[in-house]
N, C-alpha and C positions, 0 to 999 in steps of 0.2 A: 845698340846698346849691349854694354855689358852690365853683368848680374856684380858689387860688389857685397862678401858676404862680410856681415860686421859681428863680431865677436867679441864680448865682454863682461865682465863684473855684473852681477846684480847684488852683492851685499854691500859692497863699499863704493865710495865715490871723491869727488874731489873738487877743487874748483879747475884746476887743470885739465882733470879728464872731460870734465864738461866742455871747455873750451876748445879740447882736441878734437872732440865728437862734433859738437857743431861744424868747426871748420870743415872737417875732414867731409862730413857728409854733405854737408851745403856743397860743398867745393864740386862733390863727383855727381850730385843731382843735378846742378847748375850746367855740367859737362854732359848731359842726357843721358847719363846713367841709373841704376837703378840700385835698393838694399836687398838683401836675402837675410833674414835673423830668425833666430829661433823662438822669438814670442815670451821671451822673459822678461822680469823686470829688469830696474837699471839699464847696461846700454840697450839691451834691446828695443825696450820701449821708448828711451829717448828719441835712437836712431829711426825708430818707425815714425814717433808724432813730428819728427823731421821732417818725413819725406812725405807722410800726407798733408801736412802745412805746404810744400809744394806742389804736390800733386794728389790733390783730395780724392781723385778717382782712383785712386790706388795702383794705377798701372805702373809705377817705377816703385812698385813696392811688393815685396813675396816675404811671408811667414810662415814655417813649418814647425808645427806643432807633432810630437811625438803621440798622442793620443786625440781622440776626439773631443772636442769644445766642452761638451758635459763634464768630462772626467777632467780636463784641465781645469775647467772653473772650478769644479768640487775640489781639486786639490787645493788651489790657491784659497778658496773660503776657509778650508781646514786648516792650509798655514796661517791664516791671519788669526781663527779662533786659539791656537796653541803659542800665538804670537808670536811667531818668527817675522811676522809682518804686519802692517797695518791693515785692518779692515778698507781704509781708503785705498791703501796698494794695489788690495786686490780688486776694487772694485774699479778703481783706474783703469787697470789691464786688462779686465774683463769687456769692460766697454770698447777697451780701443779692439780686442779681437774680434768682437762679435763685430762690429764697424770693420773691421778688414775679412770679415766672412760672408757681409752681406754685398760687399765689392769685387769678391770673387779673387780678393790677394791672398788669400788662408789656404794653407796644404795641411790638411789634417792627417794623425797617423794611425794607426790601427793598435797600439798597446792599449793596453785596459788599465795600465796603472803609471802614475808619474813616479820614477827615480832614479838614480844616477846614471844606471844602465839607460834607461831610455832616453835622458837628457843625451846622452855619450852618444847613442844611435840619431838620435836629432842631429848633434853636432857632424857627423857623417854626410846627413842629406842636405844640409845648407850648405857644406863645402862641396857636394856634389852638385848643387845648381849652382854655383859660383863660379866667375872666373877669375876674382881676385878676392883677397880677404884681407879685412881690417880688420886689429885685434888691437883691445884696450885692455891691458892687462893688472891687473892689482893685486899686488903681494904676492906675484907669480901663479894665480890661480889655477888649479886644476884643468879646470873644465874650459877655460879659454885656451888652458897649452893642450889640452887634447886637440879643440879644434885648429890650434897652428901648426900642430904636427900632422893632422889628417890634411890639412892642403898643403903643406911640403909635400907630401909623400905623392901627392899627385902633380905635383910641379908647379902651384899655383903661385904666382908672386902677393908675397904678404909684407902685409907693413905692419911692424908693434911699436903701441903705443904703451911703454912703462909705466906705471904708477908708484909708489908705494905711501902707504898711509899706517901712519903707527897704530 
């Protein structure tokens, strides 16, 4: 089995991105491969949901967080209180991560805070755990570009789906 890293936007989506993601992740799972994500909203959440639909035991899913589940949960609940995301988004993500933790498909980091630097370190870990990368980049997002650059530096095959949202 190959492990395919999935990277993409959490802030913005569009129907084309959603179709690309569904098609590509379904195909790689149908081929017997697994996914590696960073446990964020958006692309990470959707790819993980697709993987769990195909393999409910979590056997084809690896999710890497930069912190403990408790710190990550508190961060997303804080972001919901700030109005950056909705409470429903935070709760759905937390439920998905708790499910993955119970299945043994969650890798927890040692950082005590969630911020840009810890996300970028998490991107490094996702790339290191992957054999290839699928990137779903919206408006040239920096975080996705960071992951693409790291995958290319390791010589991984990278397939990029670029989307522009006004």
